[in-house]
Structure formats: C-alpha cells, structure tokens
C-alpha positions as CSV (number, residue, x, y, z in Angstrom):
1,M,32.7,-7.9,-40.5
2,K,33.3,-4.7,-38.6
3,K,34.4,-5.2,-35.1
4,I,32.7,-3.4,-32.3
5,S,34.2,-2.2,-29.1
6,L,33.5,-3.5,-25.6
7,K,31.8,-0.2,-24.8
8,Q,29.5,-0.7,-27.8
9,V,28.6,-4.2,-26.7
10,V,27.7,-3.0,-23.3
11,Q,25.6,-0.2,-24.8
12,I,23.7,-2.8,-26.9
13,A,23.1,-4.9,-23.7
14,L,21.9,-1.7,-21.9
15,E,19.4,-1.0,-24.7
16,H,18.0,-4.6,-24.5
17,Y,17.8,-4.1,-20.7
18,R,15.8,-0.9,-21.1
19,L,13.4,-2.8,-23.4
20,K,13.1,-5.5,-20.7
21,Q,14.7,-8.1,-23.0
22,Y,16.6,-9.6,-20.1
23,K,17.4,-12.9,-21.7
24,Q,19.2,-11.1,-24.6
25,V,21.2,-9.2,-22.0
26,T,22.5,-12.4,-20.5
27,Q,23.3,-13.8,-23.9
28,I,25.3,-10.7,-24.9
29,L,27.2,-10.4,-21.6
30,Q,27.8,-13.9,-20.5
31,P,30.5,-14.6,-23.3
32,L,32.4,-11.5,-22.1
33,I,32.5,-12.8,-18.5
34,Q,33.6,-16.3,-19.8
35,H,36.4,-14.6,-21.6
36,G,37.6,-13.0,-18.4
37,V,36.5,-9.4,-19.0
38,Q,37.1,-7.6,-15.7
39,D,34.4,-4.9,-15.6
40,N,32.1,-4.6,-12.5
41,D,29.5,-2.7,-14.5
42,I,29.1,-5.8,-16.7
43,Y,28.6,-8.0,-13.7
44,L,26.1,-5.5,-12.2
45,L,24.1,-5.4,-15.5
46,I,23.9,-9.1,-16.0
47,G,23.1,-9.6,-12.4
48,N,20.2,-7.2,-12.7
49,A,19.0,-9.1,-15.8
50,Y,19.1,-12.4,-14.0
51,H,17.2,-10.9,-11.1
52,C,14.5,-9.7,-13.4
53,L,14.3,-13.2,-14.9
54,G,13.8,-14.6,-11.5
55,Q,17.1,-16.4,-11.7
56,Y,18.3,-15.2,-8.3
57,Q,21.1,-17.7,-7.7
58,M,22.6,-16.6,-11.1
59,A,22.2,-13.0,-10.0
60,I,24.0,-13.6,-6.7
61,R,26.9,-15.2,-8.6
62,A,27.1,-12.2,-10.9
63,Y,27.0,-9.7,-8.1
64,L,29.7,-11.6,-6.2
65,G,31.8,-11.6,-9.3
66,G,31.5,-7.9,-9.6
67,L,32.4,-7.4,-5.9
68,H,35.6,-9.5,-6.5
69,I,36.6,-6.8,-9.0
70,D,35.3,-3.8,-7.0
71,P,34.7,-4.5,-3.3
72,D,33.6,-0.9,-2.8
73,S,30.5,-0.9,-5.0
74,A,27.4,-0.1,-2.9
75,D,25.1,-0.9,-5.8
76,L,26.5,-4.4,-6.1
77,Y,26.0,-5.0,-2.4
78,V,22.5,-3.6,-2.4
79,N,21.4,-5.7,-5.4
80,L,23.1,-8.8,-3.8
81,G,21.1,-8.2,-0.7
82,N,17.9,-8.0,-2.7
83,A,18.7,-11.3,-4.5
84,Y,19.4,-13.0,-1.2
85,I,16.0,-11.9,0.1
86,Q,14.4,-13.5,-2.9
87,R,16.2,-16.7,-2.0
88,G,15.2,-16.5,1.6
89,S,18.8,-15.9,2.8
90,Y,17.9,-13.1,5.2
91,Y,21.1,-13.2,7.2
92,D,23.3,-12.9,4.0
93,A,21.0,-10.1,2.9
94,I,21.6,-8.3,6.2
95,D,25.3,-8.5,5.7
96,S,25.1,-7.2,2.2
97,Y,22.9,-4.3,3.1
98,N,25.2,-3.3,6.0
99,S,28.2,-3.4,3.6
100,A,26.3,-1.1,1.2
101,I,25.4,1.3,4.0
102,A,29.0,1.4,5.2
103,I,30.0,2.6,1.7
104,E,27.0,4.9,1.0
105,S,24.6,5.5,3.8
106,N,22.1,8.0,2.3
107,D,19.8,5.7,0.4
108,I,16.6,5.4,2.5
109,A,15.4,2.5,0.3
110,V,18.3,0.4,1.4
111,H,17.6,1.1,5.1
112,R,14.0,0.1,4.5
113,N,15.0,-3.2,2.9
114,L,17.3,-3.8,5.8
115,M,14.6,-3.1,8.3
116,Y,12.4,-5.8,6.6
117,A,15.3,-8.3,6.7
118,Y,15.8,-7.6,10.4
119,S,12.1,-8.1,11.1
120,A,11.9,-11.3,9.0
121,T,14.6,-12.8,11.2
122,R,12.9,-11.6,14.4
123,Q,15.8,-9.2,15.3
124,T,13.4,-7.0,17.2
125,Q,15.8,-4.4,18.6
126,N,17.7,-4.0,15.3
127,A,14.5,-3.7,13.3
128,I,13.0,-1.1,15.6
129,Q,16.2,0.8,15.8
130,K,16.5,0.8,12.0
131,C,12.9,2.0,11.7
132,D,13.6,4.8,14.1
133,E,16.6,5.9,12.1
134,I,14.5,6.0,8.9
135,L,11.8,8.1,10.5
136,L,14.3,10.6,11.9
137,A,16.0,10.8,8.5
138,V,12.7,11.8,6.9
139,G,11.6,14.2,9.7
140,L,9.1,12.0,11.4
141,P,9.0,11.1,15.2
142,P,9.7,7.5,16.0
143,N,7.0,5.5,17.9
144,N,7.6,4.4,21.5
145,L,6.9,0.7,22.1
146,D,6.9,1.1,25.8
147,I,4.3,3.8,25.8
148,A,2.1,1.6,23.6
149,L,2.5,-1.4,25.8
150,E,2.0,0.4,29.1
151,S,-0.9,2.7,28.1
152,Q,-3.9,2.4,30.4
153,Y,-6.4,4.0,28.0
154,H,-9.5,2.0,27.0
155,R,-12.8,2.3,25.2
156,Q,-14.5,4.2,28.0
157,N,-11.5,6.5,28.4
158,P,-9.6,6.8,25.1
159,S,-6.6,9.2,24.8
160,P,-7.2,12.8,23.8
161,V,-5.4,12.1,20.6
162,Y,-7.9,9.4,19.7
163,L,-10.8,11.8,20.1
164,S,-9.0,14.4,18.1
165,L,-8.3,11.9,15.3
166,I,-11.9,10.8,15.2
167,D,-13.0,14.5,14.9
168,M,-10.5,15.1,12.1
169,Y,-11.5,12.0,10.1
170,N,-15.2,12.9,10.6
171,K,-14.6,16.3,9.0
172,L,-12.7,14.6,6.1
173,H,-15.6,12.3,5.6
174,V,-18.0,15.3,5.4
175,N,-15.9,17.9,3.7
176,G,-13.4,15.9,1.7
177,D,-9.7,16.6,1.4
178,S,-9.1,19.9,-0.4
179,E,-5.3,19.6,0.0
180,N,-5.2,16.3,-1.9
181,K,-8.2,17.2,-4.1
182,I,-10.4,14.3,-2.9
183,D,-14.1,14.7,-3.0
184,S,-16.0,14.0,0.2
185,Q,-17.9,11.0,-1.4
186,K,-14.6,9.4,-2.4
187,M,-13.0,10.0,1.0
188,Y,-12.5,6.7,2.8
189,A,-15.1,5.1,0.6
190,G,-13.9,1.6,1.4
191,G,-11.5,0.7,-1.4
192,S,-8.7,-0.5,0.9
193,I,-10.4,-3.9,1.3
194,L,-10.3,-4.7,-2.4
195,P,-6.9,-6.3,-2.6
196,W,-7.8,-8.8,0.1
197,I,-11.3,-10.0,-0.7
198,S,-10.2,-13.4,-2.1
199,T,-7.9,-13.9,0.9
200,I,-10.8,-13.1,3.3
201,K,-13.1,-15.5,1.3
202,K,-10.7,-18.4,2.0
203,L,-10.6,-17.6,5.7
204,I,-14.4,-17.4,5.8
205,T,-14.6,-20.8,4.1
206,L,-12.0,-22.4,6.4
207,T,-13.9,-21.2,9.5
208,D,-17.5,-21.6,8.1
209,S,-18.2,-18.0,9.1
210,Q,-21.7,-16.7,8.5
211,T,-21.5,-13.1,9.9
212,L,-18.8,-10.5,9.4
213,L,-17.9,-7.2,10.9
214,D,-15.8,-4.6,9.0
215,Y,-14.1,-2.6,11.7
216,G,-13.1,0.8,10.3
217,S,-15.2,0.3,7.1
218,G,-15.2,3.8,5.9
219,K,-18.3,4.8,4.0
220,G,-18.9,1.1,3.2
221,L,-19.2,1.6,-0.6
222,Q,-17.3,-1.7,-1.0
223,Y,-20.6,-3.4,-0.1
224,K,-22.7,-1.6,-2.6
225,D,-23.2,-2.0,-6.4
226,L,-20.2,-4.4,-6.8
227,L,-20.1,-6.9,-9.6
228,L,-17.3,-9.5,-9.3
229,E,-15.9,-12.3,-11.4
230,D,-13.6,-15.0,-10.3
231,K,-11.0,-17.0,-12.4
232,D,-13.7,-19.5,-13.3
233,Q,-15.7,-16.6,-14.8
234,L,-18.4,-17.0,-12.1
235,K,-20.0,-13.7,-11.3
236,Y,-21.1,-12.4,-7.9
237,R,-23.4,-9.5,-7.1
238,G,-21.5,-8.0,-4.2
239,L,-19.1,-9.2,-1.5
240,Q,-21.9,-10.8,0.6
241,D,-22.7,-13.0,-2.4
242,Y,-19.0,-13.7,-3.1
243,W,-18.1,-14.5,0.6
244,E,-21.4,-16.4,1.1
245,V,-22.2,-14.8,4.4
246,D,-25.5,-14.1,5.9
247,A,-24.8,-10.6,7.3
248,I,-22.2,-7.9,7.1
249,Y,-22.0,-5.1,9.7
250,C,-20.0,-1.9,9.1
251,Y,-18.5,0.1,12.0
252,D,-16.5,3.2,11.6
253,P,-16.2,5.7,14.6
254,A,-15.5,8.6,12.2
255,Y,-18.4,8.1,9.9
256,L,-21.8,9.0,11.4
257,P,-24.0,6.3,9.7
258,Y,-21.7,3.6,11.1
259,Q,-20.6,5.1,14.4
260,K,-22.6,2.6,16.5
261,L,-20.3,0.2,18.2
262,P,-21.4,-3.4,17.7
263,Q,-23.0,-5.0,20.8
264,K,-22.5,-8.6,19.8
265,Q,-19.8,-10.9,18.4
266,Y,-19.5,-11.7,14.7
267,D,-17.9,-14.8,13.3
268,A,-15.4,-12.8,11.3
269,V,-13.9,-9.4,12.1
270,I,-11.8,-7.7,9.4
271,S,-9.9,-4.4,9.6
272,T,-8.0,-3.1,6.6
273,D,-5.9,0.1,6.5
274,V,-6.9,1.1,10.0
275,M,-4.3,0.1,12.7
276,E,-1.5,2.3,11.4
277,H,-3.9,5.3,11.5
278,C,-4.4,4.8,15.3
279,H,-2.5,6.6,18.0
280,Q,0.1,4.4,19.8
281,E,-1.5,5.0,23.2
282,D,-4.8,3.6,22.0
283,I,-3.7,0.7,19.7
284,K,-3.6,-1.9,22.4
285,W,-7.3,-1.5,23.5
286,I,-8.4,-1.1,19.8
287,I,-6.8,-4.5,18.9
288,D,-8.3,-6.1,22.0
289,E,-11.7,-4.7,21.1
290,I,-11.4,-6.2,17.6
291,F,-10.5,-9.7,19.0
292,S,-13.3,-9.4,21.6
293,L,-15.9,-9.0,18.8
294,A,-14.7,-12.0,16.8
295,G,-16.1,-15.5,17.3
296,K,-14.0,-17.3,14.8
297,F,-11.3,-15.2,13.1
298,V,-9.7,-11.8,12.7
299,F,-8.1,-10.5,9.5
300,I,-6.0,-7.3,9.7
301,N,-3.6,-5.7,7.3
302,I,-1.2,-3.0,8.4
303,A,1.2,-0.8,6.4
304,C,4.7,-0.6,8.0
305,Y,5.7,2.5,6.1
306,Q,5.2,6.3,5.8
307,A,1.9,7.3,4.2
308,G,2.0,9.4,1.0
309,K,-0.5,11.9,2.5
310,S,-0.6,14.1,5.6
311,L,-3.5,14.9,7.8
312,P,-5.0,18.4,8.1
313,N,-2.9,18.9,11.2
314,G,0.3,18.4,9.1
315,E,1.2,15.0,10.6
316,N,1.7,11.9,8.5
317,A,-1.5,9.9,8.0
318,H,0.2,6.8,9.5
319,C,0.4,7.6,13.2
320,I,2.3,4.3,13.8
321,I,5.1,3.3,11.5
322,G,6.9,0.2,12.7
323,P,8.2,-3.1,11.5
324,A,6.3,-6.4,12.1
325,V,8.3,-7.2,15.2
326,W,7.0,-3.9,16.8
327,W,3.5,-5.0,16.2
328,D,4.2,-8.5,17.5
329,Q,4.8,-7.0,20.9
330,I,1.3,-5.5,20.9
331,F,-0.5,-8.5,19.4
332,Q,1.2,-10.9,21.8
333,L,-0.5,-9.1,24.8
334,V,-3.9,-9.5,23.2
335,V,-4.1,-12.9,21.4
336,S,-3.3,-14.9,24.5
337,S,-6.7,-13.8,25.9
338,Y,-8.5,-15.2,22.9
339,P,-7.1,-18.7,22.3
340,R,-10.1,-19.8,20.2
341,V,-9.9,-17.0,17.7
342,K,-7.9,-17.6,14.6
343,Y,-6.1,-14.7,13.1
344,C,-4.3,-13.6,9.9
345,I,-2.3,-10.4,10.2
346,L,-0.6,-9.0,7.0
347,L,2.2,-6.6,7.7
348,E,3.0,-4.7,4.5
349,Y,6.4,-3.1,3.5
350,L,7.3,-1.0,0.5
351,W,10.2,-2.8,-1.1
352,I,12.5,-1.5,-3.8
353,D,14.8,-3.6,-6.1
354,V,16.0,-3.3,-9.7
355,E,12.5,-3.9,-10.9
356,G,11.1,-0.9,-9.0
357,E,8.7,-0.5,-6.0
358,K,6.8,-3.6,-4.8
359,R,5.1,-4.8,-1.6
360,M,6.7,-7.4,0.7
361,F,4.8,-9.0,3.6
362,D,5.4,-10.5,7.0
363,I,2.4,-12.7,7.8
364,R,1.3,-13.6,11.3
365,S,-1.2,-16.4,11.4
366,N,-2.4,-19.3,13.6
367,F,-4.3,-21.0,10.8
368,D,-2.6,-24.3,11.2
369,S,-0.9,-25.7,8.0
370,V,-2.8,-23.3,5.8
371,R,-1.0,-21.3,3.1
372,I,-2.2,-17.7,3.1
373,E,-2.7,-16.7,-0.5
374,L,-2.1,-13.1,-1.4
375,D,-3.5,-13.0,-4.9
376,P,-5.5,-9.8,-5.7
377,S,-5.9,-11.1,-9.3
378,A,-8.0,-14.0,-8.1
379,I,-11.1,-11.8,-8.4
380,T,-11.9,-9.1,-10.9
381,I,-14.2,-6.1,-10.2
382,L,-16.4,-5.7,-13.2
383,E,-18.6,-2.9,-11.8
384,A,-18.4,-0.7,-8.7
385,D,-19.9,2.4,-7.1
386,G,-18.6,5.4,-9.0
387,D,-17.1,6.8,-5.7
388,L,-15.2,3.7,-4.8
389,V,-11.7,4.8,-5.7
390,P,-9.7,2.0,-7.3
391,V,-6.8,0.9,-5.3
392,H,-3.4,1.0,-7.0
393,L,-1.9,-2.4,-6.6
394,L,1.9,-2.7,-6.5
395,P,3.4,-6.0,-7.5
396,T,3.3,-8.4,-4.6
397,E,6.4,-10.5,-3.7
398,I,5.3,-13.8,-2.3
399,P,8.3,-14.9,-0.2
400,S,6.6,-13.8,3.0
401,Y,7.5,-14.8,6.5
402,V,4.7,-16.8,8.1
403,A,4.6,-17.4,11.8
404,D,2.3,-17.9,14.8
405,M,2.4,-14.8,17.0
406,A,3.3,-17.1,19.9
407,E,6.6,-18.2,18.4
C-alpha cells in the first residue's frame, strides 16, 4: 500500500471539514495527535471539528494542545474563547480573547465576542469601553450613558432628534427606501416580530393576558392574512387566534394610521426592533411609557450591534449600539416604578465562531423560575401578506445569561 505524507493526510481532513464531515476529521487527525505529531494546525483543525460537533470540552483540549506548541497563535486563542463561551466559562473566554487581541488586534469580530463575554459577566465598564472601541473602529460615534440617564426630555417635550427621526421614518413609510431598493409597502411592514411569536405566546399564557399593544408596530401587516402552524400541526388564522387574545392594538408614531397614542393600559405590551432606533436622550421616557401602558407584562427585543443599513441622513439605522449592561442602567431606573409588571428583555448580539455568524442573547426577565424559550421554529408561517418581508433568521445559540434586572 502506498504511503501518504502528513501533508496529504491533513489535506484529506481539510476536505472532509469543508464537506462538514466533522466526525471523519476527528477520526483522521486523532491518531496523529496520539502519535505525538507536533503541528498546531492539526490541533486547530480538530478543535474546530469538535466545536462543530458540539463537543466543546474536546475542542478546548485540542486548542490548548495547539497553544502548547505555538503560544502565539491568535486563531487558537480566539477559538478557545468561543469554546469556553459555549461551556459557560466566561472568565476563561475573556482571558483567551484578550490573549488573541494582544497578538492580533484588528479582528472586530473578536472584540465583539469579548464585549459579549464582558456583558455576560456584568463587567459594565469593560463591556461599555469595548463597545466604544468597536464603534470608533468602524467610524461610528459611541453612545453616552450619562446623557441617556440624565436626560429630562419626555413625551410632551421630546428631543429635536426624536421629532426628526419620526419625520424621517414617516417619509420612509410613504416613499420607501430607494437607496436600499425597498418598496414603500414593504418598508417596516411588521416582520421583525416573527421570530418571537412563540415566545410571546408563552408569556401571554403565563400571565393570562387578554389584550395586547404592539408599540412600534410598523404597518401592522403581521396581523393581517397570516396562516400559522405549530409543531402539533394545529393551524391558526392570524396572531390573535394563535395568541388567544381578545384585542390587539397597533401604535407607531411614524405611521399615520397608527399614530394615535394609546389612552389605556393593555395586559401585554410588546416592542420588537424599536429601542435601538431611538435617540439616547429619549430612550428613558420611551421605555417608561411602554411600562406605564402594561398591566401584566412587557416584551422587548433589542439589537446590540451595528445595523446593516443607514438612514437617509447617512447615520446608522441603530441610533443606540450598546451591550446589555448599558441597557441595564436605563431599565433599572424604570422597572422599579412598576413592581407588578413582569418583563422579558432580549438583548441580541451578532456572534461569530468557526461555524459562521449566529445570534447570542442576554436575557433580562423577572418571570420567576420560568425558562424563556427562544425557538423561532416552534411555529411555521404557511401564508402571509405579500408585503410582509420574511425575516432572515440566523442560528440562535441558547446559552444565554438570564437575570432579573434588579440583580
């Protein structure tokens, strides 16, 4: 039998890796490691394969083995940090990311992952400082937490920026977005709620809520011509049917048909893909208004990363870009005034590891002893309004940090 070289063996393993045949990769490379082959690239590749198989402790062992051979490999440190995150070892992940950055500091994705780890361990100043560094590196201005906390603007006297944003979004609703080639009917149609409808259903059931307010609903097409099917193959004609609520009210200050501010409380108030689009000087009163309108619970999701689109004024569509601990400071000022209102706040990060881009979450909730399920696949949309743009769902990583805001 013809012998093949070490290089050829590694090439075969690489081909299996490209085909996502990760178990075969480990079967090919593990004997080399057992025979004492000293090649950090082999340790990196087998570590990546173990990571993709969900065998994170084996991945950690492989990355550490590679670092024993080459202690100056930034890639090994980065992937080691990612594996530690999956194991919930946030402090070890922080050490690994910082070691990688000390060797190679230009990879923004590593800094973003480090920001998430800082936030998950409640290292407020480190997380905010890291976020500021990221924003400056990509040419965006950092947010100022003190300005947000100390702002005296309110509903009757919002900031000039708030009024400007409302006018801008109103024009986008009417005219569409020519820069990004989005027709007016598809502009803010309401699709941002779709990943969370099963999570919201659980909260509605837990609180026995009968009425719901969608704060920042967009055009509200999510409540029209929707046919849903759950995992038991039960079908529902619309979200009101699926959620089993008596009434749904849409409010959106930038969309004329829904500009009327609600004048009463609703059992549930939900707000998806809204908070990060608000100006920092207005965010405190907006969150307070949301809680004041809720009789039983509030559900909010917030993106903690740069938007992929810009506003007509050239600024990033996400006016506030901050880690979960930044938002904690705002919410803590508000929730103490509403002790009877339950809340579930999803703070979403873009996360990159060897498998690609995913979503990672910090969850803030005071639903006692309740596991917050983030499972967009729990419900299938069979039919929808033609202008309701489908939401691209990145894979969701479940090891999320769950905590009461008061901790």
